[in-house]
C-alpha positions in Angstrom: -78.9 11.8 95.8 -75.4 10.9 96.6 -72.8 9.3 94.5 -72.2 5.6 95.0 -68.7 4.4 95.7 -68.6 2.3 92.5 -68.7 4.0 89.1 -70.2 2.5 86.0 -69.0 3.8 82.6 -69.7 1.5 79.8 -70.5 1.5 76.1 -73.6 -0.2 74.7 -75.5 -0.1 71.6 -79.2 0.8 71.9 -81.2 -0.2 68.9 -83.3 2.5 67.3 -84.1 0.4 64.3 -87.6 0.6 63.0 -89.9 -2.2 64.0 -89.7 -4.8 61.3 -93.5 -4.8 61.1 -93.4 -1.3 59.7 -94.3 -1.2 56.1 -94.0 2.5 55.3 -91.9 5.5 56.3 -93.7 8.9 56.3 -91.3 11.9 56.4 -92.5 15.3 57.6 -90.1 18.2 56.7 -91.4 20.8 59.1 -90.2 24.0 57.3 -90.1 27.7 58.0 -91.4 28.9 54.6 -92.9 25.6 53.4 -93.5 22.2 54.9 -93.7 18.9 53.1 -94.3 15.2 53.5 -93.3 12.2 51.5 -94.1 8.4 51.7 -91.6 5.7 50.6 -94.2 3.7 48.7 -96.6 6.1 46.8 -95.7 8.7 44.5 -106.8 13.3 51.5 -108.2 15.9 52.4 -108.0 17.0 56.0 -111.4 16.9 57.6 -112.4 19.0 60.6 -115.9 19.0 61.9 -115.2 21.6 64.5 -116.0 25.3 64.4 -114.9 27.1 61.2 -115.7 30.7 62.0 -112.5 31.6 63.9 -109.1 31.6 62.2 -105.6 32.6 63.3 -102.8 33.1 61.0 -99.3 32.2 62.2 -96.4 32.9 59.8 -93.1 31.1 59.9 -93.4 30.2 63.6 -90.8 27.5 63.4 -88.1 30.2 63.9 -89.2 30.6 67.5 -87.4 27.4 68.4 -84.1 28.8 67.1 -81.9 30.1 69.9 -84.8 30.4 72.3 -85.6 28.5 75.5 -89.1 26.9 75.1 -91.5 24.9 77.2 -95.1 23.7 76.9 -96.4 27.0 78.0 -94.4 29.3 75.7 -96.7 31.5 73.6 -96.4 33.0 70.1 -98.5 35.7 68.5 -100.5 35.5 65.4 -100.5 38.2 62.7 -103.0 40.2 64.7 -101.1 40.0 67.9 -103.2 37.4 69.7 -101.2 35.1 71.9 -101.6 31.3 71.8 -99.6 28.4 73.1 -96.8 27.5 70.6 -97.2 23.8 71.6 -100.8 23.8 70.3 -99.8 25.5 67.1 -96.9 23.1 66.3 -99.1 20.1 67.3 -101.9 21.3 65.0 -99.5 21.7 62.0 -97.9 18.3 62.5 -101.3 16.6 62.8 -102.3 18.2 59.5 -99.3 16.8 57.8 -99.6 13.4 59.4 -103.3 13.2 58.4 -102.3 14.2 54.8 -99.7 11.4 54.7 -102.2 8.8 56.0 -104.8 10.0 53.5 -102.4 9.7 50.6 -101.4 6.2 51.5 -105.0 5.1 52.1 -106.0 6.6 48.7 -103.2 4.8 46.9 -103.1 1.5 48.7 -105.8 -0.7 50.2 -105.8 -2.0 53.7 -103.2 0.4 55.1 -103.3 0.7 58.9 -101.7 3.5 60.9 -99.7 0.9 62.8 -97.8 0.1 59.6 -96.4 3.6 59.4 -93.2 5.0 61.0 -92.8 8.7 61.0 -89.6 10.8 60.6 -89.8 14.4 61.6 -86.9 16.7 60.5 -85.4 19.5 62.5 -82.3 21.7 62.0 -79.1 20.2 63.3 -78.3 23.4 65.2 -81.4 23.2 67.3 -80.7 22.3 71.0 -82.0 19.3 72.9 -84.9 21.3 74.4 -86.3 22.2 71.0 -86.1 18.5 69.9 -88.0 17.4 73.1 -90.6 20.1 72.3 -91.0 18.8 68.7 -91.3 15.2 69.9 -94.0 16.1 72.4 -95.9 18.2 69.8 -95.8 15.2 67.5 -97.1 12.9 70.2 -99.9 15.3 70.9 -100.7 15.2 67.2 -101.3 11.5 67.5 -97.9 10.0 66.6 -96.8 7.4 69.2 -93.3 7.9 70.6 -92.1 4.5 69.5 -93.4 5.3 65.9 -91.3 8.5 65.6 -87.8 9.3 64.8 -86.3 12.8 64.9 -83.9 13.4 62.0 -81.4 16.3 61.5 -82.0 18.1 58.2 -78.5 18.3 56.8 -77.9 14.6 57.7 -80.9 13.5 55.7 -79.8 15.6 52.8 -76.4 14.0 53.1 -77.9 10.5 53.0 -80.1 11.5 50.0 -77.1 12.7 48.0 -75.5 9.3 48.2 -78.5 7.8 46.3 -78.4 10.0 43.2 -76.2 11.7 40.6 -74.9 14.8 42.3 -74.1 17.1 39.4 -76.9 19.5 38.7 -75.6 20.7 35.4 -75.6 17.2 33.8 -71.9 17.5 32.7 -71.0 14.5 34.6 -72.8 11.2 35.5 -70.7 10.6 38.5 -72.5 9.2 41.5 -72.0 10.5 45.1 -69.7 7.4 45.8 -67.6 8.3 42.7 -67.4 12.0 43.6 -66.9 11.7 47.3 -64.8 8.6 47.9 -64.4 6.8 51.2 -62.3 8.7 53.6 -63.4 12.0 52.1 -64.7 15.0 54.1 -67.4 17.3 52.8 -69.7 20.0 54.2 -73.4 20.0 53.8 -74.9 23.6 53.7 -78.7 23.4 54.2 -80.1 26.7 53.2 -83.7 26.7 54.2 -86.3 29.3 54.8 -85.2 30.3 58.3 -81.7 29.0 58.9 -78.4 28.0 57.3 -77.7 24.6 58.9 -74.1 23.4 58.3 -72.7 20.0 59.0 -69.3 18.5 58.2 -69.2 14.8 57.5 -66.5 12.2 56.7 -67.5 9.2 54.6 -65.9 6.2 56.3 -64.7 2.9 54.9 -67.9 1.1 55.8 -70.0 3.8 54.0 -71.3 5.2 57.3 -70.9 8.9 58.1 -69.1 10.7 60.9 -69.3 14.2 62.2 -66.0 16.2 61.8 -67.2 19.3 63.6 -70.3 20.1 65.7 -73.3 21.4 63.6 -73.3 25.2 63.2 -75.0 27.9 61.3 -77.2 30.9 61.8 -80.3 32.7 60.6 -79.2 33.2 57.1 -82.0 31.5 55.3 -84.4 32.9 52.8 -86.6 34.6 55.4 -83.8 37.0 56.3 -84.1 38.3 52.7 -87.9 38.4 53.0 -87.3 40.8 56.0 -85.1 43.0 53.9 -87.9 43.1 51.3 -90.4 44.2 54.0 -88.1 47.0 55.0 -87.8 47.9 51.3 -91.6 48.2 51.1 -91.6 50.4 54.2 -89.1 52.7 52.6 -91.1 53.0 49.3 -94.7 53.2 50.6 -94.0 54.4 54.3 -94.3 52.4 57.4 -97.7 53.7 58.1 -99.1 52.3 54.8 -97.6 48.9 55.1 -98.7 48.5 58.7 -102.2 49.4 57.8 -102.2 46.9 54.9 -101.0 44.2 57.3 -103.6 45.0 59.9 -106.6 45.6 57.7 -105.9 43.6 54.6 -103.9 40.6 55.8 -104.7 38.4 52.8 -103.4 41.1 50.4 -100.3 41.6 52.6 -99.6 37.9 52.4 -100.1 37.9 48.7 -97.6 40.8 48.4 -95.0 38.7 50.4 -95.7 35.6 48.2 -95.1 37.7 45.1 -91.6 38.4 46.4 -91.1 34.7 47.1 -91.8 34.0 43.5 -89.7 36.8 42.1 -86.6 36.1 44.3 -86.2 32.7 42.6 -85.8 34.3 39.2 -83.2 37.0 40.1 -79.7 36.4 38.7 -76.3 38.1 38.8 -76.6 39.1 35.1 -80.3 40.2 34.9 -80.6 43.6 33.4 -84.4 44.2 33.2 -86.5 45.5 36.0 -88.2 43.2 38.4 -92.0 43.6 38.1 -94.1 43.3 41.2 -97.9 43.2 41.1 -99.3 45.3 43.9 -102.6 44.4 45.6 -105.2 47.0 44.8 -105.8 47.6 48.5 -102.1 48.7 48.8 -102.7 51.2 46.0 -105.8 52.6 47.8 -104.1 52.9 51.2 -101.1 54.6 49.6 -103.5 57.1 47.9 -105.2 57.8 51.2 -101.9 58.6 53.0 -99.6 59.8 50.2 -102.0 61.1 47.5 -100.7 58.6 45.0 -98.2 55.8 44.6 -96.0 58.0 42.4 -96.0 60.7 45.1 -94.9 58.1 47.7 -92.1 56.9 45.5 -90.9 60.5 44.8 -90.6 61.2 48.5 -88.8 57.9 49.2 -85.1 57.1 49.1 -85.8 54.7 46.3 -87.1 57.3 43.7 -84.1 56.7 41.4 -84.6 52.9 41.3 -88.3 52.3 41.5 -91.2 53.3 39.2 -94.9 52.7 39.1 -97.2 51.9 36.2 -101.0 51.9 36.5 -102.9 50.1 37.5 -100.8 48.0 39.9 -97.2 47.4 38.6 -94.1 48.3 40.5 -90.8 48.2 38.6 -87.7 47.7 40.7 -84.1 48.1 39.4 -82.4 44.7 39.4 -79.4 46.0 41.2 -81.5 47.3 44.1 -83.3 43.9 44.1 -80.0 42.1 44.4 -78.9 44.3 47.3 -81.8 42.8 49.3 -79.9 39.5 49.2 -76.4 40.9 49.9 -76.3 41.1 53.8 -77.6 37.6 54.2 -75.3 36.1 51.6 -72.3 38.0 52.9 -73.0 36.7 56.5 -73.2 33.1 55.2 -70.0 33.4 53.1 -68.1 35.0 56.1 -69.2 32.2 58.4 -68.1 29.5 55.9 -64.8 31.2 55.2 -64.0 31.2 58.9 -65.2 27.6 59.2 -62.9 26.4 56.5 -59.9 27.8 58.4 -60.4 25.1 61.0 -57.3 22.8 61.1 -59.6 19.8 60.9 -60.8 20.9 57.4 -57.5 21.4 55.6 -58.4 18.5 53.3 -62.0 19.4 52.7 -62.7 20.0 49.0 -66.4 19.4 48.5 -69.5 21.5 49.4 -73.0 20.1 49.1 -75.7 22.8 48.9 -79.3 21.8 49.6 -82.5 23.5 50.7 -84.8 25.9 48.8 -82.5 28.9 49.2 -79.6 27.0 47.7 -81.4 27.1 44.4 -80.9 30.9 44.3 -78.4 31.8 41.6 -77.1 34.7 43.6 -76.0 32.3 46.4 -74.5 29.8 44.0 -72.5 32.5 42.3 -71.2 34.0 45.5 -70.2 30.5 46.7 -68.3 29.6 43.5 -66.6 33.0 43.4 -65.5 32.9 47.1 -64.5 29.2 47.1 -63.1 28.5 43.5 -61.0 25.6 44.6 -63.8 23.6 46.2 -66.2 21.5 44.2 -69.8 22.7 44.8 -72.5 20.1 44.4 -76.1 21.1 44.1 -78.5 18.1 43.5 -81.5 18.6 41.3 -84.6 19.7 43.3 -82.3 20.7 46.2 -85.2 22.0 48.1 -86.6 18.4 48.4 -83.2 16.8 49.4 -84.0 17.0 53.2 -87.5 15.5 52.8 -86.5 12.7 50.5 -83.4 11.9 52.6 -85.6 11.7 55.7 -87.5 8.7 54.1 -84.1 7.0 53.6 -83.0 7.9 57.1 -86.2 6.1 58.4 -84.7 2.9 56.9 -81.1 3.7 57.9 -81.2 5.4 61.3 -77.7 4.3 62.0 -76.2 5.8 58.9 -74.5 8.6 60.9 -72.1 6.5 63.1 -70.6 9.3 65.3 -71.7 12.7 66.4 -70.0 15.4 68.4 -71.6 16.6 71.6 -72.5 20.3 71.7 -73.0 20.4 75.5 -71.7 18.9 78.7 -74.3 16.6 80.2 -74.9 15.7 83.8 -77.1 15.4 86.9 -77.2 16.9 90.3 -75.4 14.9 93.0 -75.0 15.4 96.8 -71.6 14.0 97.8 -70.4 14.1 101.4 -69.1 17.5 102.5 -65.5 18.2 102.0 -64.3 21.6 103.5 -61.3 21.7 101.2 -63.5 21.3 98.0 -66.9 22.8 98.8 -68.0 26.3 99.7 -69.9 26.8 102.9 -72.9 28.1 101.0 -73.4 24.6 99.5 -73.4 22.8 102.8 -76.5 20.9 103.9 -77.3 18.1 106.4 -79.4 15.1 105.4 -80.1 12.3 107.9 -77.3 13.6 110.1 -74.7 13.6 107.3 -73.1 16.9 106.0 -73.4 17.0 102.2 -72.7 19.4 99.4 -75.7 20.3 97.3 -75.9 21.2 93.6 -72.7 19.3 92.5 -72.6 18.8 88.7 -72.0 15.1 88.0 -70.7 14.7 84.5 -71.9 12.0 82.1 -70.4 13.3 78.9 -68.3 16.4 77.9 -68.8 19.0 75.3 -66.8 18.3 72.1 -66.6 14.6 72.8 -67.1 12.4 69.7 -69.5 9.6 70.6 -70.8 6.6 68.7 -74.5 6.2 68.2 -75.7 4.3 71.2 -72.8 5.2 73.5 -74.0 5.2 77.1 -72.6 6.5 80.4 -74.2 5.3 83.6 -73.8 5.9 87.3 -75.4 4.4 90.4 -76.7 6.9 93.1 -78.4 6.4 96.3 -81.8 8.0 96.9 -81.6 10.2 100.0 -85.3 11.0 100.6 -86.8 7.6 100.7 -90.0 8.8 102.3 -91.2 10.4 99.1 -93.3 8.6 96.5 -91.4 9.8 93.5 -87.9 10.9 92.6 -87.2 13.7 90.2 -84.1 13.1 88.1 -83.0 16.2 86.4 -80.7 16.4 83.4 -78.4 19.5 83.3 -76.4 20.8 80.4 -73.5 23.2 80.3 -71.4 25.1 77.7 -68.4 24.5 79.9 -66.4 21.3 79.7 -65.9 21.1 83.5 -68.8 22.8 85.4 -68.6 22.5 89.2 -72.2 23.1 90.2 -75.6 23.0 88.5 -76.1 26.6 89.6 -73.1 27.8 87.6 -74.0 30.5 85.0 -73.1 28.2 82.2 -75.6 25.5 83.3 -79.3 25.1 82.7 -81.9 22.4 83.4 -82.7 20.5 80.3 -85.6 18.2 81.4 -87.0 16.1 84.2 -87.7 12.4 84.5 -90.1 11.5 87.3 -89.4 8.0 88.8 -91.8 6.2 91.2 -90.3 5.1 94.5 -91.7 1.9 96.2 -92.4 2.1 100.0 -89.3 1.5 102.1 -88.9 0.3 105.6 -87.0 2.4 108.1 -83.3 2.1 107.5 -83.6 0.6 104.1 -81.7 2.3 101.2 -82.6 2.5 97.5 -80.0 2.6 94.7 -80.9 4.2 91.4 -78.9 3.7 88.2 -79.0 6.7 85.9 -77.9 6.2 82.3 -77.5 8.7 79.5 -77.4 7.4 75.9 -75.7 9.6 73.4 -74.7 9.7 69.7 -78.3 9.7 68.2 -80.3 12.6 67.1 -81.8 12.8 70.6 -80.5 12.4 74.1 -82.0 9.3 75.8 -82.2 9.1 79.6 -82.9 5.9 81.5 -83.4 5.4 85.2 -83.4 1.9 86.8 -84.6 1.0 90.2 -81.8 -1.4 91.3 -84.1 -3.1 93.9 -87.1 -3.9 91.6 -85.4 -3.7 88.2 -88.1 -1.3 87.0 -86.9 1.0 84.3 -88.2 4.5 83.3 -87.0 6.2 80.2 -87.7 9.0 77.8 -90.7 10.5 79.6 -89.0 13.9 79.8 -90.9 16.9 81.2 -89.8 20.3 79.9 -89.2 23.2 82.4 
């Protein structure tokens, strides 16, 4: 396609409001450690008539979408190493949660129909566009129609939730969010989930809407990073050979051992003096005896012999200081990141930190935050682990609550302008219909770091060059650079495709196509309009 001589660059509001006919919002918080669902009206058993003799156990597979390029053919391994398509696993999990939500509504209320439900699916704000497209397609395969689904960003929904309740966990103050964080105030939301720390900085505007101050950021400093430290600790106590055999031969007991830690890590505090007691599966004791003669012998030969003891039949006692050290690298990495973040000139007047997510309920994290940032008010809502889920229901009714967001990428398409020897390298020179053109030119629609309103659109009219084809593939490209030249630059990658049908054209006829990208929401929207027929294609992205 070549660029048309006239340029269109306009702002328009694109409504994402939920259909007025929708009676319910069902929120699905697709977590790393735990997943949850909530309905906005009430407070089913999932039925599967298929084969029940083959099971596959996938643990914390959500993390595969963090900092990885995924498509519909990407595979993940179950606990036994068998590969399956990630798309199928995500779809299955979403379908289960969706069916549970429907079952709960039907059980509570009569005459509920699926067409009355709008779904909100939460994802980390630091996920890229490709991961969001992946999740949307997985939800659609799970039976949720595209028009009935909204993708919500986890720290944003938590932020919305906090506006609806008393924010002081300790009960010393009855101040509401509005009284604590006044209009014009900036605050940071630190969503500490199972897999990631998802950090967003908002400013509360005069009209009560919220605006991003910095792009979402974070890292893999969630609770599962500490779980990994625990697994390494078990390896050091019982030997790698023993733990691997437990995992391969006694998976249920291995999972129970991990869950035991999940429970214990919620009770550890900075001042705890007594040992942490872990109940060991009997199979672990047996495997240890087989390879190390006894559990005590394994401990004696380990690097933990001074801090760990064993009591028959199945009790392991761990020194609390050793237990606390399992948390230290993850907490230190989080604190270091936040300390650097707060040095940003845009945050000189930021005085409030809101902590949500299951890991934020850990006393060790809270103590470290208060010690490192004594001059900032730290707010932790009651049941912080449910803030994202409950806020997602509210977001379903207020999808425009976040008024402006900051683009994390530069967005564009491929264009084919006429050849200019002074601008274009010879390697990009091609001839189409007797005209010399430059291929692979990155035509920008929006630039990384730009702050855009929800619904901001940028459009451009192009001319289709190959009118003898039945379809036209419109490809969206993204880049980490603010001014990429070609779609083949190292900083660029293809995001997704939109396939547009082309009507038959007579010889000599031309076809103009208007491409429009709509920014500012939780997802990128892409629309292609046939200027001859007026036909519009949108949102049918295909992942590469």
